[in-house]
DODRENRO-189348 format. One line per 3 residues: number of its first residue (from 1); for each residue z, x, y of C-alpha. Coordinates in steps of 0.05 Angstrom, whole numbers, padded with zeros to 5 digits. Layout:
// DODRENRO-189348
NUM) Z/X/Y | ... .
This chain:
// DODRENRO-189348
1) -00582/00304/00661 | -00604/00246/00610 | -00648/00275/00554 .
4) -00697/00234/00534 | -00745/00241/00465 | -00822/00222/00469 .
7) -00807/00148/00453 | -00771/00142/00518 | -00703/00138/00493 .
10) -00636/00177/00509 | -00584/00214/00474 | -00541/00149/00502 .
13) -00582/00105/00472 | -00582/00138/00403 | -00507/00127/00410 .
16) -00505/00062/00424 | -00554/00050/00360 | -00511/00082/00319 .
19) -00451/00048/00346 | -00487/-00013/00337 | -00509/-00007/00257 .
22) -00434/00013/00246 | -00413/-00061/00277 | -00474/-00088/00232 .
25) -00430/-00060/00168 | -00375/-00073/00199 | -00391/-00149/00202 .
28) -00424/-00145/00123 | -00358/-00130/00105 | -00332/-00183/00129 .
31) -00381/-00230/00097 | -00368/-00234/00018 | -00421/-00281/00007 .
34) -00472/-00255/00052 | -00498/-00272/00122 | -00575/-00284/00150 .
37) -00597/-00247/00201 | -00599/-00302/00251 | -00522/-00303/00240 .
40) -00512/-00230/00254 | -00550/-00238/00312 | -00506/-00290/00338 .
43) -00444/-00251/00312 | -00471/-00179/00341 | -00490/-00219/00411 .
46) -00551/-00175/00399 | -00631/-00195/00393 | -00660/-00207/00327 .
49) -00703/-00143/00323 | -00644/-00101/00342 | -00610/-00126/00293 .
52) -00663/-00113/00243 | -00674/-00053/00249 | -00594/-00035/00234 .
55) -00597/-00076/00176 | -00663/-00041/00150 | -00625/00031/00162 .
58) -00573/00015/00122 | -00617/-00022/00074 | -00648/00052/00065 .
61) -00582/00082/00059 | -00562/00036/00002 | -00507/00010/00042 .
64) -00532/-00057/00057 | -00581/-00105/00005 | -00609/-00173/00004 .
67) -00584/-00233/-00048 | -00632/-00276/-00079 | -00628/-00325/-00017 .
70) -00649/-00273/00032 | -00577/-00261/00061 | -00550/-00188/00076 .
73) -00491/-00158/00032 | -00466/-00098/00033 | -00502/-00055/-00013 .
76) -00477/-00026/-00086 | -00484/00056/-00063 | -00435/00037/00000 .
79) -00391/00009/-00052 | -00389/00059/-00100 | -00370/00111/-00047 .
82) -00323/00073/-00018 | -00286/00068/-00082 | -00301/00129/-00110 .
85) -00251/00151/-00046 | -00207/00094/-00057 | -00194/00118/-00125 .
88) -00195/00192/-00112 | -00142/00202/-00042 | -00073/00203/-00075 .
91) -00021/00159/-00072 | 00019/00200/-00032 | -00030/00213/00024 .
94) -00049/00140/00025 | 00039/00128/00029 | 00050/00171/00085 .
97) 00037/00131/00149 | 00072/00076/00113 | 00138/00116/00099 .
100) 00136/00152/00170 | 00137/00083/00203 | 00196/00056/00164 .
103) 00232/00127/00163 | 00224/00119/00240 | 00240/00051/00249 .
106) 00311/00049/00206 | 00325/00130/00213 | 00344/00129/00138 .
109) 00309/00166/00074 | 00251/00131/00052 | 00213/00136/-00021 .
112) 00147/00122/-00058 | 00170/00122/-00130 | 00130/00103/-00200 .
115) 00151/00084/-00267 | 00151/00136/-00314 | 00185/00115/-00384 .
118) 00259/00095/-00375 | 00259/00149/-00304 | 00231/00132/-00240 .
121) 00186/00199/-00212 | 00188/00199/-00137 | 00122/00223/-00111 .
124) 00129/00224/-00040 | 00199/00230/00005 | 00212/00228/00085 .
127) 00273/00242/00116 | 00300/00232/00184 | 00295/00282/00235 .
130) 00365/00274/00240 | 00425/00240/00206 | 00395/00249/00137 .
133) 00436/00242/00076 | 00433/00288/00024 | 00400/00250/-00036 .
136) 00391/00272/-00108 | 00319/00250/-00101 | 00268/00300/-00097 .
139) 00196/00294/-00098 | 00174/00313/-00170 | 00250/00290/-00191 .
142) 00275/00227/-00240 | 00325/00181/-00232 | 00341/00127/-00285 .
145) 00291/00068/-00275 | 00351/00014/-00286 | 00396/00044/-00231 .
148) 00353/00048/-00175 | 00323/00003/-00133 | 00257/00028/-00141 .
151) 00256/00028/-00222 | 00276/-00046/-00220 | 00230/-00065/-00165 .
154) 00180/-00038/-00221 | 00217/-00058/-00290 | 00213/-00131/-00262 .
157) 00132/-00123/-00264 | 00129/-00100/-00329 | 00186/-00126/-00373 .
160) 00184/-00201/-00369 | 00229/-00227/-00416 | 00296/-00212/-00444 .
163) 00253/-00191/-00514 | 00215/-00137/-00476 | 00280/-00113/-00442 .
166) 00310/-00096/-00502 | 00255/-00060/-00534 | 00249/-00023/-00473 .
169) 00322/-00002/-00484 | 00311/00006/-00550 | 00375/00041/-00585 .
172) 00392/00093/-00538 | 00454/00063/-00489 | 00432/00052/-00416 .
175) 00459/00111/-00373 | 00512/00092/-00325 | 00524/00142/-00271 .
178) 00561/00091/-00225 | 00609/00043/-00240 | 00571/-00008/-00209 .
181) 00504/00016/-00256 | 00479/-00035/-00305 | 00502/-00021/-00371 .
184) 00470/-00080/-00422 | 00405/-00108/-00439 | 00434/-00175/-00412 .
187) 00454/-00149/-00350 | 00389/-00115/-00332 | 00349/-00179/-00356 .
190) 00383/-00217/-00310 | 00377/-00167/-00252 | 00299/-00170/-00269 .
193) 00296/-00242/-00263 | 00328/-00241/-00189 | 00283/-00187/-00175 .
196) 00223/-00225/-00193 | 00255/-00289/-00162 | 00265/-00254/-00093 .
199) 00203/-00199/-00084 | 00247/-00149/-00073 | 00304/-00097/-00103 .
202) 00373/-00078/-00084 | 00414/-00018/-00099 | 00484/-00030/-00087 .
205) 00512/00044/-00098 | 00493/00047/-00175 | 00454/00113/-00179 .
208) 00500/00148/-00120 | 00568/00131/-00099 | 00561/00112/-00017 .
211) 00490/00098/-00022 | 00444/00036/-00029 | 00376/00017/-00021 .
214) 00318/-00036/-00013 | 00256/-00028/-00045 | 00196/-00072/-00046 .
217) 00128/-00058/-00085 | 00063/-00024/-00065 | -00002/-00040/-00080 .
220) -00042/00024/-00064 | -00093/00023/-00124 | -00102/-00060/-00142 .
223) -00087/-00121/-00103 | -00053/-00152/-00160 | -00014/-00088/-00197 .
226) 00042/-00062/-00164 | 00021/00021/-00164 | 00096/00039/-00149 .
229) 00153/00023/-00100 | 00180/00039/-00032 | 00241/00043/-00016 .
232) 00285/00052/00050 | 00363/00092/00017 | 00422/00096/00062 .
235) 00493/00104/00066 | 00525/00032/00055 | 00578/00039/00112 .
238) 00513/00059/00165 | 00460/00016/00137 | 00487/-00046/00091 .
241) 00437/-00073/00045 | 00448/-00143/00081 | 00416/-00107/00141 .
244) 00352/-00085/00108 | 00344/-00151/00075 | 00357/-00190/00138 .
247) 00294/-00139/00170 | 00248/-00156/00100 | 00194/-00189/00141 .
250) 00189/-00129/00184 | 00187/-00086/00125 | 00129/-00117/00085 .
253) 00093/-00121/00154 | 00098/-00047/00159 | 00074/-00036/00094 .
256) 00013/-00084/00099 | -00004/-00051/00162 | 00007/-00115/00202 .
259) 00037/-00107/00280 | 00117/-00113/00277 | 00163/-00126/00332 .
262) 00214/-00073/00356 .
């Protein structure tokens, strides 16, 4: 039995109305320059009075407003709530669905890490359900930035010329955990130039023998400045770097939320 109120509206009608308000809100988000009532009605395939009521509800909540030309835009209150939520949400929570998708696709350990001085700090780590490699990385743990793919990815953004690389290294020698590790300012600078040119970084047994890695930047808090880097690590014989590089379009698509072909 349908519940009908005094105005003759059923509970089903109210639900449709709520859905319509949300649809109008979503359309506003797609129109940063604003949208007129007529355009909105066409976009919603709804009558203007119906769309106007939805916009009025959004305006009362502060979720919509009007510019000087009478066009509707997202309201300041909606933007405030959205940005507050986005900034308060921990990186590791936001990045976990990405790590899970990468882990499922490649069956290898994946990380999200940030830069802290001369080290990278692992904020998130996910191992496959079977066949996981025991790596030295742990959540909250550190490794030398110049020896890891995630570290080189972030250093490439932070150290733009040889002078800044030299200042970052300072008087302390670079650690060389393996015989493939970068040990000089010149070598590190040349590698960071390559990373910037390619848009990704690789680690070929530079931090742990027998383990290689590919990393790409992650933009979780800003579209311009990487918040950290995401990497896929695996045994060199099982997942060679070339295999990961060849699949780079799929890796980037997963990180940006695009549809990936299996």
